[in-house]
C-alpha positions as CSV (number, residue, x, y, z in Angstrom):
1,M,-114.7,111.1,-83.7
2,A,-111.0,111.8,-84.4
3,L,-109.7,114.1,-81.8
4,L,-106.1,114.4,-80.8
5,D,-107.0,116.3,-77.6
6,G,-103.8,118.4,-77.8
7,Q,-101.6,115.3,-77.2
8,T,-97.9,116.1,-78.0
9,H,-95.5,113.8,-79.6
10,K,-93.5,113.5,-76.4
11,K,-96.5,112.6,-74.3
12,Y,-97.6,110.0,-76.9
13,Y,-94.2,108.3,-77.3
14,E,-93.5,108.2,-73.6
15,G,-97.0,107.0,-72.7
16,N,-98.4,103.5,-72.5
17,N,-101.1,103.8,-75.2
18,L,-99.1,103.4,-78.3
19,G,-101.3,102.8,-81.3
20,G,-104.4,103.8,-79.3
21,Y,-105.5,106.4,-81.9
22,Q,-106.9,103.6,-84.1
23,F,-109.6,102.9,-81.4
24,V,-112.5,104.9,-80.0
25,S,-113.9,104.2,-76.6
26,L,-117.3,102.7,-76.1
27,Q,-118.3,105.7,-74.0
28,D,-117.5,108.0,-76.9
29,V,-119.5,105.8,-79.3
30,I,-122.5,106.0,-76.9
31,A,-122.2,109.8,-76.5
32,Q,-121.9,110.4,-80.2
33,F,-124.8,108.1,-81.0
34,M,-127.0,110.0,-78.5
35,A,-125.9,113.3,-80.1
36,I,-126.3,112.4,-83.8
37,Y,-128.8,109.5,-84.1
38,V,-131.4,110.5,-81.4
39,G,-133.7,113.5,-81.5
40,E,-136.6,115.2,-83.3
41,E,-137.0,114.5,-87.0
42,K,-134.8,111.4,-86.7
43,I,-135.7,107.8,-86.9
44,I,-135.1,107.4,-83.2
45,N,-136.8,110.4,-81.5
46,K,-136.3,109.3,-77.9
47,V,-134.3,106.6,-76.2
48,G,-132.6,106.3,-72.8
49,R,-128.8,106.2,-72.5
50,T,-128.9,103.0,-70.5
51,E,-130.7,101.3,-73.4
52,V,-128.2,102.6,-75.9
53,A,-125.4,101.4,-73.6
54,F,-126.9,97.9,-73.5
55,H,-127.2,97.6,-77.3
56,A,-123.7,99.1,-77.7
57,Q,-122.2,96.4,-75.5
58,R,-124.1,93.7,-77.3
59,A,-122.9,95.1,-80.6
60,L,-119.3,95.2,-79.4
61,A,-119.5,91.5,-78.2
62,E,-121.0,90.4,-81.5
63,L,-118.4,92.3,-83.6
64,S,-115.6,90.9,-81.4
65,F,-116.5,87.3,-82.4
66,D,-116.1,87.5,-86.2
67,T,-115.3,91.0,-87.3
68,L,-112.8,92.8,-85.1
69,K,-109.2,91.6,-85.0
70,S,-108.5,89.3,-82.1
71,F,-105.2,90.2,-80.5
72,K,-105.6,88.7,-77.0
73,S,-103.1,86.1,-76.0
74,Q,-101.7,84.4,-72.9
75,S,-98.4,82.5,-72.5
76,I,-97.4,80.0,-69.8
77,V,-94.7,77.4,-69.2
78,L,-96.7,74.2,-69.3
79,P,-96.3,72.4,-65.9
80,P,-96.0,68.6,-65.4
81,S,-99.8,68.5,-64.9
82,L,-100.1,69.3,-68.6
83,V,-103.1,71.6,-67.9
84,M,-103.6,75.3,-68.7
85,S,-106.5,77.2,-67.2
86,L,-108.8,79.1,-69.6
87,P,-108.5,83.0,-69.3
88,H,-111.2,84.8,-67.4
89,D,-112.5,86.5,-70.5
90,Y,-112.1,83.5,-72.9
91,V,-114.8,82.9,-75.5
92,N,-113.0,80.8,-78.1
93,Y,-109.5,80.1,-79.2
94,T,-107.9,81.1,-82.6
95,K,-104.6,79.3,-82.2
96,L,-102.5,77.2,-79.8
97,S,-98.8,76.9,-80.3
98,W,-95.5,76.4,-78.4
99,C,-92.5,78.5,-78.8
100,D,-89.0,77.1,-79.5
101,E,-85.6,78.6,-78.5
102,A,-85.5,80.7,-81.7
103,G,-88.9,82.3,-80.7
104,I,-90.7,80.5,-83.6
105,K,-94.3,79.4,-82.9
106,H,-95.1,75.8,-83.7
107,P,-98.9,75.1,-84.0
108,I,-100.5,72.5,-81.7
109,Y,-103.3,70.6,-83.2
110,K,-106.6,69.8,-81.6
111,T,-107.5,66.1,-81.1
112,N,-111.1,64.9,-81.1
113,D,-110.3,61.4,-80.1
114,T,-110.1,61.9,-76.3
115,S,-111.6,63.9,-73.5
116,N,-111.9,64.3,-69.7
117,P,-115.4,63.0,-68.9
118,F,-117.1,63.0,-65.5
119,Q,-116.2,59.6,-64.2
120,V,-118.6,58.0,-61.8
121,N,-117.1,56.2,-58.8
122,Q,-118.2,52.5,-58.7
123,D,-117.7,49.6,-56.3
124,A,-116.3,46.2,-57.3
125,D,-119.7,45.2,-58.7
126,G,-120.1,48.3,-60.8
127,I,-122.7,49.9,-58.5
128,Y,-122.6,53.7,-58.5
129,L,-121.2,55.4,-55.4
130,Y,-122.8,58.5,-53.9
131,G,-121.2,61.1,-51.6
132,S,-117.5,60.6,-51.1
133,S,-115.1,62.4,-48.7
134,F,-112.6,64.7,-50.2
135,S,-109.1,63.6,-49.3
136,T,-107.7,65.7,-46.5
137,E,-104.2,64.9,-47.7
138,D,-104.9,67.3,-50.6
139,L,-105.5,70.1,-48.1
140,V,-102.4,69.6,-45.9
141,E,-100.5,72.3,-47.8
142,L,-103.6,74.4,-48.2
143,I,-104.3,74.9,-44.5
144,A,-100.7,74.5,-43.0
145,L,-100.1,77.4,-40.7
146,N,-96.8,78.6,-41.9
147,K,-95.5,81.9,-43.2
148,S,-95.0,80.7,-46.8
149,N,-98.5,79.4,-47.3
150,S,-100.3,82.6,-48.2
151,W,-102.3,83.0,-45.0
152,N,-103.6,86.5,-44.5
153,I,-102.5,87.6,-41.0
154,S,-103.7,90.7,-39.2
155,A,-101.4,93.8,-39.1
156,K,-100.5,93.0,-35.6
157,G,-99.5,89.5,-36.5
158,L,-95.9,88.9,-37.7
159,A,-93.2,91.1,-36.1
160,G,-92.8,89.3,-32.9
161,K,-90.8,92.1,-31.1
162,R,-93.5,94.7,-31.1
163,V,-96.2,95.2,-28.5
164,G,-99.6,93.5,-28.7
165,E,-98.8,91.3,-31.6
166,N,-99.8,87.9,-32.8
167,I,-96.5,86.0,-33.1
168,L,-96.2,83.3,-35.8
169,D,-93.5,81.1,-34.3
170,S,-90.9,80.5,-37.0
171,G,-89.5,77.6,-34.9
172,S,-92.7,75.7,-34.6
173,T,-93.9,72.9,-36.8
174,A,-95.5,73.6,-40.2
175,D,-99.1,73.3,-38.9
176,S,-98.7,75.1,-35.5
177,L,-99.4,78.7,-34.7
178,T,-98.4,80.4,-31.4
179,V,-100.5,83.5,-30.6
180,A,-98.7,85.7,-28.1
181,H,-101.0,88.4,-26.7
182,R,-99.2,91.4,-25.2
183,P,-100.7,94.6,-23.6
184,H,-100.8,97.7,-25.7
185,N,-100.5,101.1,-24.0
186,K,-102.8,103.9,-25.1
187,T,-102.1,107.0,-23.0
188,T,-103.3,106.0,-19.5
189,T,-105.0,102.7,-20.4
190,V,-103.8,99.2,-21.2
191,A,-105.6,97.7,-24.2
192,S,-105.2,94.7,-26.5
193,F,-105.5,93.5,-30.1
194,V,-107.9,90.9,-31.5
195,T,-105.6,89.0,-33.8
196,H,-106.6,86.9,-36.7
197,C,-105.3,84.9,-39.6
198,Y,-107.5,83.5,-42.4
199,K,-107.4,81.8,-45.8
200,A,-109.9,81.4,-48.6
201,I,-111.2,77.9,-49.4
202,D,-113.1,77.1,-52.6
203,V,-116.1,74.9,-51.6
204,T,-117.9,75.0,-55.0
205,E,-117.6,71.3,-55.6
206,F,-118.8,70.2,-52.1
207,D,-122.0,70.1,-50.2
208,Q,-121.0,69.3,-46.6
209,F,-118.0,69.7,-44.4
210,T,-116.5,69.3,-40.9
211,F,-113.4,70.9,-39.5
212,S,-111.3,70.4,-36.3
213,A,-108.3,71.9,-34.6
214,D,-106.1,71.2,-31.6
215,V,-106.0,74.4,-29.4
216,T,-104.5,75.2,-26.1
217,T,-105.6,78.3,-24.2
218,V,-104.7,79.6,-20.7
219,A,-106.8,80.6,-17.7
220,A,-106.5,84.0,-15.9
221,S,-103.5,84.2,-13.7
222,T,-100.7,86.5,-12.4
223,Q,-97.2,87.1,-13.9
224,T,-94.2,88.7,-12.3
225,V,-91.8,90.2,-14.8
226,S,-88.9,92.8,-14.7
227,T,-87.0,94.7,-17.3
228,A,-83.9,96.8,-17.4
229,E,-84.9,98.6,-20.5
230,V,-85.2,102.4,-20.5
231,Y,-88.7,103.7,-21.1
232,T,-90.6,107.0,-20.8
233,N,-93.4,107.1,-18.2
234,L,-96.7,108.8,-18.5
235,A,-95.3,112.0,-17.1
236,G,-92.6,112.1,-19.8
237,D,-89.8,111.2,-17.5
238,T,-87.1,108.7,-18.4
239,V,-87.1,105.6,-16.1
240,N,-84.4,102.9,-16.0
241,G,-86.2,99.5,-15.7
242,A,-89.2,98.3,-13.8
243,T,-90.6,95.3,-12.0
244,G,-94.2,94.3,-11.3
245,T,-96.7,91.5,-10.8
246,F,-99.7,91.7,-13.1
247,N,-103.0,90.0,-13.5
248,T,-103.0,88.2,-16.9
249,P,-106.3,87.6,-18.7
250,P,-107.7,84.3,-20.0
251,T,-107.2,83.6,-23.7
252,T,-109.9,82.7,-26.2
253,V,-109.4,81.1,-29.6
254,R,-112.1,80.6,-32.2
255,V,-111.6,78.6,-35.4
256,G,-114.4,78.6,-38.0
257,L,-115.6,79.5,-41.5
258,S,-117.4,82.6,-42.7
259,T,-118.6,84.0,-46.0
260,Q,-116.5,87.2,-45.4
261,P,-112.9,87.7,-44.2
262,P,-112.4,89.1,-40.7
263,S,-112.4,92.8,-40.2
264,T,-109.1,94.8,-40.6
265,N,-110.0,96.6,-37.3
266,V,-108.1,94.6,-34.7
267,V,-108.2,97.1,-31.8
268,N,-110.0,96.0,-28.7
269,S,-110.6,99.7,-28.0
270,Q,-111.2,99.6,-24.2
271,L,-110.9,103.4,-24.2
272,G,-114.1,103.7,-26.3
273,G,-112.5,106.2,-28.6
274,T,-113.0,104.0,-31.7
275,P,-115.5,101.2,-32.4
276,P,-114.2,97.9,-31.0
277,S,-113.2,95.2,-33.5
278,P,-116.1,93.2,-34.9
279,N,-113.8,90.2,-34.6
280,L,-114.5,90.2,-30.8
281,L,-117.9,88.7,-31.4
282,P,-118.5,85.2,-32.7
283,D,-121.1,86.6,-35.1
284,I,-118.4,86.9,-37.8
285,F,-118.5,83.1,-38.2
286,D,-121.8,83.0,-40.1
287,I,-121.2,79.4,-41.3
288,G,-119.9,77.8,-38.1
289,Y,-117.1,77.8,-35.5
290,V,-115.6,76.0,-32.5
291,E,-114.3,77.9,-29.4
292,W,-111.7,77.3,-26.7
293,T,-111.4,79.6,-23.8
294,G,-109.8,80.1,-20.4
295,G,-107.8,76.8,-20.4
296,I,-111.1,74.8,-20.4
297,D,-111.6,71.9,-22.8
298,N,-108.2,72.3,-24.4
299,G,-107.3,69.8,-27.1
300,V,-109.0,68.6,-30.3
301,K,-112.5,69.8,-31.1
302,T,-114.5,68.9,-34.2
303,S,-117.4,70.8,-35.6
304,D,-120.8,69.3,-36.5
305,I,-121.5,68.5,-40.1
306,I,-122.4,71.8,-41.8
307,D,-124.5,72.1,-45.0
308,L,-122.6,73.8,-47.8
309,S,-125.4,73.6,-50.4
310,D,-126.1,77.4,-50.2
311,Y,-122.4,78.4,-50.7
312,E,-120.4,78.6,-53.9
313,G,-116.9,79.9,-54.4
314,D,-114.6,80.9,-51.5
315,V,-115.4,80.8,-47.8
316,Y,-112.9,81.8,-45.2
317,L,-111.2,79.5,-42.8
318,T,-110.4,81.9,-39.9
319,V,-108.5,81.7,-36.6
320,I,-109.3,84.5,-34.0
321,G,-107.2,85.0,-30.9
322,I,-108.4,87.1,-28.0
323,A,-106.9,88.2,-24.6
324,L,-108.6,91.1,-22.9
325,W,-106.0,93.0,-20.8
326,Q,-107.6,95.1,-18.1
327,E,-107.2,98.9,-17.6
328,N,-105.1,98.7,-14.4
329,D,-101.4,99.1,-13.8
330,A,-101.0,101.2,-16.9
331,E,-97.8,102.9,-15.7
332,A,-96.0,99.7,-14.8
333,A,-97.3,97.8,-17.8
334,R,-95.8,100.5,-20.0
335,A,-92.4,99.5,-18.8
336,V,-92.7,95.7,-19.3
337,S,-95.2,95.5,-22.1
338,T,-92.6,94.1,-24.5
339,I,-92.1,91.0,-22.4
340,L,-95.5,90.6,-20.6
341,E,-97.6,88.2,-22.6
342,V,-100.0,85.2,-22.5
343,Q,-100.0,82.6,-25.2
344,S,-102.4,80.3,-27.0
345,T,-101.4,77.6,-29.6
346,V,-103.3,76.4,-32.6
347,S,-102.3,73.2,-34.5
348,N,-103.5,70.4,-36.6
349,I,-106.3,72.1,-38.4
350,T,-108.1,69.6,-40.6
351,L,-110.9,70.2,-43.0
352,D,-113.1,67.4,-44.4
353,L,-115.3,68.3,-47.4
354,Y,-118.0,65.9,-48.5
355,Q,-120.4,65.5,-51.4
356,Q,-124.0,65.0,-50.7
357,P,-125.1,61.3,-50.2
358,N,-127.6,61.6,-53.1
359,K,-125.0,63.1,-55.5
360,L,-122.8,61.0,-57.8
361,S,-119.2,61.1,-56.7
362,A,-116.2,61.2,-58.9
363,P,-112.4,61.4,-58.6
364,S,-110.7,64.6,-59.4
365,E,-109.5,63.3,-62.8
366,S,-111.0,60.7,-65.1
367,S,-109.1,57.6,-66.2
368,T,-109.3,58.7,-69.8
369,W,-107.3,61.8,-69.0
370,D,-104.8,59.8,-66.8
371,K,-104.1,57.5,-69.8
372,Y,-103.8,60.3,-72.3
373,K,-101.2,62.3,-70.3
374,A,-99.3,59.2,-69.4
375,V,-98.7,57.9,-72.9
376,T,-95.4,58.8,-74.7
377,P,-96.2,59.9,-78.2
378,A,-94.1,58.6,-81.0
379,E,-92.8,62.1,-81.8
380,N,-91.0,62.1,-78.5
381,N,-88.4,59.7,-79.8
382,N,-88.1,60.7,-83.5
383,D,-89.4,63.2,-86.0
384,D,-90.3,61.0,-88.9
385,Y,-93.9,60.2,-87.8
386,A,-93.1,56.5,-87.3
387,N,-96.1,54.7,-85.9
388,D,-96.1,51.0,-85.1
389,D,-99.8,50.8,-85.9
390,Y,-99.1,51.5,-89.5
391,Q,-95.4,50.8,-90.2
392,R,-95.5,47.0,-90.6
393,V,-92.8,46.9,-93.2
394,P,-89.5,48.9,-92.8
395,D,-89.6,52.3,-94.5
396,E,-93.3,51.9,-95.5
397,R,-96.2,53.7,-94.0
398,Y,-99.5,52.2,-95.2
399,G,-102.7,53.8,-93.7
400,L,-101.0,56.7,-91.9
401,D,-103.5,59.5,-91.3
402,P,-102.0,62.8,-92.4
403,A,-103.8,64.5,-89.5
404,F,-101.4,62.8,-87.2
405,A,-98.3,63.2,-89.3
406,Q,-96.9,66.0,-87.1
407,T,-94.6,66.2,-84.1
408,N,-95.9,69.4,-82.4
409,G,-98.2,67.6,-80.0
410,S,-102.0,67.9,-79.5
411,F,-104.5,69.3,-77.1
412,Y,-108.2,69.3,-76.2
413,I,-110.4,71.7,-74.2
414,D,-112.4,70.6,-71.2
415,D,-115.2,73.2,-71.2
416,R,-116.8,71.5,-68.1
417,L,-113.8,72.4,-65.9
418,G,-112.4,75.3,-67.9
419,R,-109.0,73.8,-68.7
420,I,-106.9,72.9,-71.7
421,H,-105.2,69.5,-71.7
422,F,-102.0,68.8,-73.6
423,S,-100.1,65.7,-74.7
424,S,-97.0,64.8,-72.7
425,N,-94.5,65.9,-75.3
426,I,-95.3,69.6,-74.7
427,S,-94.5,69.5,-71.0
428,G,-92.1,72.2,-70.0
429,K,-92.5,74.2,-73.2
430,T,-93.8,77.7,-73.5
431,V,-97.4,77.5,-74.6
432,I,-99.1,80.4,-76.3
433,L,-102.9,80.7,-76.4
434,D,-104.4,83.2,-78.9
435,Y,-108.0,83.6,-78.2
436,I,-111.2,85.6,-78.8
437,S,-112.8,87.7,-76.0
438,D,-116.1,89.6,-76.1
439,S,-114.1,92.8,-75.3
440,L,-116.2,93.5,-72.2
441,G,-113.7,92.4,-69.6
442,T,-112.6,95.8,-68.4
443,E,-113.4,99.4,-69.0
444,A,-110.2,99.8,-71.0
445,E,-111.1,96.9,-73.2
446,M,-114.4,98.4,-74.2
447,Q,-113.2,100.2,-77.3
448,I,-113.9,99.8,-81.0
449,H,-111.6,100.1,-84.0
450,K,-112.3,103.2,-86.1
451,L,-112.7,101.2,-89.2
452,A,-115.7,99.5,-87.6
453,E,-117.2,102.6,-85.9
454,E,-119.9,103.0,-88.4
455,A,-120.9,99.3,-88.0
456,M,-121.3,100.0,-84.3
457,Y,-123.8,102.8,-85.0
458,K,-125.8,100.7,-87.4
459,N,-125.9,97.8,-84.9
460,I,-127.1,100.1,-82.1
461,T,-129.7,101.6,-84.4
462,Y,-131.1,98.3,-85.4
463,G,-131.0,97.0,-81.8
464,V,-133.0,100.0,-80.5
465,L,-135.6,100.0,-83.3
466,S,-136.1,96.2,-83.1
467,V,-137.5,96.4,-79.6
468,K,-139.5,99.6,-79.9
469,S,-143.3,99.4,-80.5
470,N,-145.1,101.3,-83.2
471,I,-142.1,101.3,-85.5
472,P,-143.0,100.5,-89.1
473,E,-141.6,97.1,-90.2
474,Y,-140.0,98.5,-93.3
475,I,-137.9,100.9,-91.1
476,V,-136.8,98.0,-88.9
477,M,-135.9,95.9,-92.0
478,R,-134.0,98.8,-93.5
479,A,-132.0,99.2,-90.3
480,R,-131.2,95.5,-90.4
481,K,-130.0,95.6,-93.9
482,E,-127.8,98.6,-93.1
483,K,-126.4,96.8,-90.1
484,I,-125.5,93.7,-92.2
485,A,-123.9,95.9,-94.9
486,A,-121.9,97.9,-92.4
487,N,-120.6,94.7,-90.7
488,R,-119.6,93.3,-94.1
489,K,-117.7,96.6,-94.9
490,A,-116.0,96.6,-91.5
491,K,-114.9,93.0,-92.0
492,L,-113.4,93.8,-95.4
493,R,-111.6,96.9,-94.0
494,L,-110.2,95.0,-91.0
495,S,-109.1,91.9,-93.0
496,N,-105.9,93.9,-93.6
497,V,-105.0,91.9,-96.8
498,K,-102.0,93.6,-98.5
499,I,-100.8,93.0,-102.0
500,E,-97.3,92.3,-100.6
501,D,-98.7,89.5,-98.5
502,I,-100.4,87.9,-101.5
503,T,-97.2,88.2,-103.5
504,Q,-95.2,86.5,-100.8
505,I,-97.7,83.6,-100.7
506,L,-97.6,83.2,-104.4
507,R,-93.8,83.1,-104.4
508,G,-94.1,80.0,-102.2
509,K,-96.3,78.4,-104.8
510,S,-93.7,78.7,-107.5
511,K,-91.8,75.6,-106.2
512,H,-92.5,72.6,-108.4
513,I,-93.8,69.6,-106.5
514,K,-93.4,66.3,-108.3
515,H,-96.4,64.0,-107.9
């Protein structure tokens, strides 16, 4: 229903919902349907709100496909790969175009003469190959342990000057991590942090994997350090410098994969005041892990082959570093905690993903797509549609298909992989995808245009009556006819055809074309 809700002009024009009055939310539609269409002496005497909500969402999706105006779009600069990913709420496209420097959209035409099929790997004799290893070279940048590669690192993980932190050594190689464990002082007790870093790996296409890493840990020892820094002791007095010999703990490093990222609780909590970090236990690696501890078996370790058939989507490649400082020498450790540390190193993480031996293997891209994106269309060199296949005589074009007499380029949609592939002459251009959604992506998107509000009520009514028992058939058929009529009326209302638009089109027809 049309309610302004006391909204002032100032609040409207300074808000972010301009034009929003033309829509009504799905929640309002459901509430109004329950109030007006359901009750005693009405066709629907009783129905649950959940059932109405289901039919309302189905009605919204159906109306979005061919009745409501589609105004969703997405724009990208087409990369050299010539591939655009389909949006998360994509159902179908209405138009694809590229934008020139003047901001004018040029339509891109679909081609039906090529595709990106699943290409089966074969040997020299044409025999099908099963179960191939995924190239680890493709994962080098994915798992490189460097600051710029989007690893998620624990809160005590980057600022190397502070106590108890996991230091990512900026001077190390791209695939090496230095974990420096320092004691952390809590009142009268020395504690420590359980540091971590992790990254999501998509294993949807794979069924088995192994992983390995080169790790160095240290055994328990002693360390003598001194500092001239001024610090405040436990009694609150200012002290100038301190020297001491301390027992240092052994370090432990675990590298593995899990279905969940590590806990954000990184405190060892030797005081017992808060729960200790779950990352202390190897249980967080519910898929598999490899462990190095106390300077024993340092070097490269490789996991067993692990079955991935039960996992889809992201799993988490995780590195856990542990050094359990003891509760002694708290006073002296407070003074030198910024320089007292033990270190572990992690490097050369490799990840080998495999397809199952009984599953056909395929390269990441088909040869058909490789050939299509490698070709240079004729329109790259000129704009007169010249084509050597047809232009045998100068200035003559016998047999040219008008469908290809354009210079804007072409595309096709690979529904199997959810990608749009473009011809090479569109590389680097701004590509615009106008598409249809079912309008159920987010809560804010679940709204209906007021010109189609009555159609929503009729769709819900028919949906509810069609699944109820003991409803006379003539009532169900009447509801169906009312739904069809309301949908037709909504489509006419939303077609938005203006006499000025028709006049403008007819003006373009006034030009005489000589045949």
